C-alpha positions as a printed NumPy array, in Angstrom:
array([[ 18.865,  -8.405, -22.68 ],
       [ 15.702, -10.347, -22.551],
       [ 13.752, -11.218, -25.716],
       [ 10.684,  -9.758, -26.292],
       [  8.685, -12.982, -25.824],
       [  9.839, -13.289, -22.259],
       [  8.396,  -9.723, -21.532],
       [  5.022, -10.212, -23.107],
       [  4.531, -13.339, -21.289],
       [  5.553, -11.692, -17.723],
       [  2.874,  -9.203, -18.331],
       [  0.438, -11.507, -19.604],
       [  1.068, -13.482, -15.973],
       [  1.099, -10.344, -13.852],
       [ -2.288,  -9.322, -15.731],
       [ -4.02 , -12.463, -14.955],
       [ -2.373, -12.598, -11.612],
       [ -4.174,  -9.58 , -10.571],
       [ -7.43 , -10.847, -11.936],
       [ -7.213, -13.944, -10.36 ],
       [ -6.398, -12.335,  -7.19 ],
       [ -9.275, -10.164,  -7.573],
       [-11.134, -13.361,  -7.743],
       [ -9.326, -14.826,  -4.429],
       [-10.754, -11.161,  -2.756],
       [-14.273, -11.383,  -4.624],
       [-15.022, -15.22 ,  -3.346],
       [-13.758, -14.073,   0.664],
       [-16.064, -10.828,   0.072],
       [-19.172, -13.294,  -0.743],
       [-18.472, -15.74 ,   2.251],
       [-18.133, -12.332,   4.552],
       [-21.063, -12.191,   6.762],
       [-22.002,  -8.248,   7.637],
       [-24.313,  -7.455,  10.912],
       [-27.519,  -5.571,   9.81 ],
       [-26.226,  -2.684,  11.785],
       [-24.32 ,  -1.012,   8.837],
       [-25.758,   1.372,   6.771],
       [-24.949,   1.904,   3.193],
       [-20.997,   1.548,   4.008],
       [-19.802,  -1.173,   6.196],
       [-16.506,  -3.521,   6.113],
       [-16.937,  -4.492,   2.258],
       [-16.339,  -1.298,   0.525],
       [-12.898,  -1.512,   0.517],
       [-12.349,  -4.837,  -0.692],
       [-14.896,  -3.774,  -3.364],
       [-12.697,  -1.027,  -4.391],
       [ -9.597,  -3.281,  -4.42 ],
       [-11.447,  -5.791,  -6.899],
       [-12.432,  -2.916,  -9.097],
       [ -8.54 ,  -1.511,  -9.196],
       [ -7.073,  -4.707,  -9.309],
       [ -9.073,  -6.032, -12.333],
       [ -8.549,  -2.64 , -14.12 ],
       [ -4.817,  -2.696, -13.499],
       [ -4.762,  -6.741, -14.93 ],
       [ -7.192,  -5.475, -17.712],
       [ -4.354,  -2.884, -18.519],
       [ -1.771,  -5.386, -18.232],
       [ -3.586,  -7.657, -20.688],
       [ -3.917,  -5.057, -23.017],
       [ -0.646,  -3.481, -23.014],
       [  1.021,  -7.07 , -23.104],
       [ -1.178,  -7.435, -26.126],
       [ -0.643,  -4.383, -28.161],
       [  3.332,  -5.174, -27.415],
       [  3.53 ,  -1.935, -25.655],
       [  5.619,  -3.257, -22.479],
       [  8.711,  -3.16 , -24.902],
       [  8.743,   0.604, -25.337],
       [  9.153,   0.743, -21.416],
       [ 12.873,   0.318, -20.279],
       [ 14.149,   1.24 , -17.032],
       [ 16.666,   3.648, -16.59 ],
       [ 19.119,   1.633, -15.19 ],
       [ 19.543,  -2.552, -14.166],
       [ 20.757,  -1.522, -11.177],
       [ 18.41 ,  -2.376,  -8.008],
       [ 18.624,   0.231,  -5.053],
       [ 19.016,  -2.023,  -2.208],
       [ 19.269,   0.812,   0.012],
       [ 15.739,   2.032,  -0.613],
       [ 14.706,  -1.639,  -0.301],
       [ 16.502,  -2.102,   3.135],
       [ 15.139,   1.491,   4.461],
       [ 11.879,   0.633,   3.68 ],
       [ 12.118,  -2.663,   5.504],
       [ 13.529,  -1.138,   8.751],
       [ 10.718,   1.151,   8.8  ],
       [  8.045,  -1.549,   8.062],
       [  9.412,  -3.768,  10.799],
       [  9.713,  -0.471,  13.285],
       [  6.372,   0.416,  12.683],
       [  5.331,  -3.261,  13.922],
       [  7.306,  -3.5  ,  16.995],
       [  7.045,   0.095,  17.873],
       [  3.008,   0.327,  17.691],
       [  2.108,  -0.589,  21.063],
       [  5.099,   1.125,  22.968],
       [  5.224,   4.378,  20.879],
       [  1.499,   4.429,  19.939],
       [  0.387,   4.845,  15.955],
       [  1.046,   8.608,  15.387],
       [  5.057,   7.606,  16.211],
       [  5.447,   4.363,  14.741],
       [  3.319,   5.327,  11.641],
       [  5.685,   8.619,  11.302],
       [  8.428,   6.691,  11.67 ],
       [  7.394,   4.608,   8.519],
       [  6.184,   7.487,   6.158],
       [ 10.014,   9.296,   7.035],
       [ 11.576,   5.661,   5.956],
       [  9.533,   5.249,   3.14 ],
       [ 10.396,   8.821,   1.796],
       [ 14.07 ,   8.143,   2.581],
       [ 13.775,   4.856,   0.585],
       [ 12.265,   6.689,  -2.24 ],
       [ 15.672,   9.102,  -1.787],
       [ 14.319,  11.839,  -0.56 ],
       [ 17.287,  13.541,   1.271],
       [ 15.03 ,  16.663,   3.214],
       [ 14.931,  15.098,   6.709],
       [ 13.123,  17.973,   8.235],
       [ 10.49 ,  18.22 ,   5.787],
       [ 10.074,  14.653,   5.51 ],
       [  9.654,  14.229,   9.374],
       [  7.136,  17.062,   9.52 ],
       [  4.967,  15.726,   6.609],
       [  5.468,  12.237,   8.059],
       [  4.147,  13.456,  11.622],
       [  1.353,  15.437,   9.947],
       [  0.066,  12.454,   7.815],
       [  0.46 ,   9.806,  10.672],
       [ -1.666,  12.622,  12.966],
       [ -4.107,  13.256,  10.187],
       [ -4.407,   9.479,   9.368],
       [ -4.592,   8.671,  13.6  ],
       [ -7.736,  11.382,  13.776],
       [ -9.95 ,   9.935,  10.946],
       [ -9.698,   6.264,  12.174],
       [-10.464,   7.258,  15.595],
       [-12.751,  10.223,  15.355],
       [-14.623,  10.047,  12.285],
       [-14.482,   6.046,  11.763],
       [-14.516,   5.08 ,  15.501],
       [-11.748,   2.964,  15.566],
       [ -9.174,   2.45 ,  17.918],
       [ -5.602,   2.931,  17.155],
       [ -2.762,   2.75 ,  19.928],
       [ -2.027,   6.106,  21.135],
       [  0.889,   5.273,  22.837],
       [  3.316,   7.994,  24.762],
       [  1.056,  10.399,  22.943],
       [ -2.183,   9.33 ,  24.989],
       [ -2.499,  12.218,  27.164],
       [ -1.784,  15.018,  23.809],
       [ -4.352,  13.399,  21.423]])
């Protein structure tokens, strides 16, 4: 078992690391040149949201560390779930390699299914249906609403 000081140092460094990551993103955002044809929402909205979330999480970690609350959080088990990590990693690699041949919808569905399996969901039919619906909805939002092109793959004639 680790000493209380080790946990406090870890929480402190994680909090500072998140804030430092937000600073790096902010620095890059300051150098980003956005064409004037963007209205109120441009390519900067998601990095700004990321900065806010990272700073909030970093401050939360620092607050938890300063008040000593990380010591009250204990893991259920000291075992690592390598099967879940491997399953999610395989799903991510499958999406990278199958994105062009299969298209976004099917490759993302494989990834979503692998993530569900990695988090120990053992209802494959339900997970497959949700994965397909979620990846199809994501594809339609990006291609129809945001006018960004994602590879349609073998479903080109259908969607």
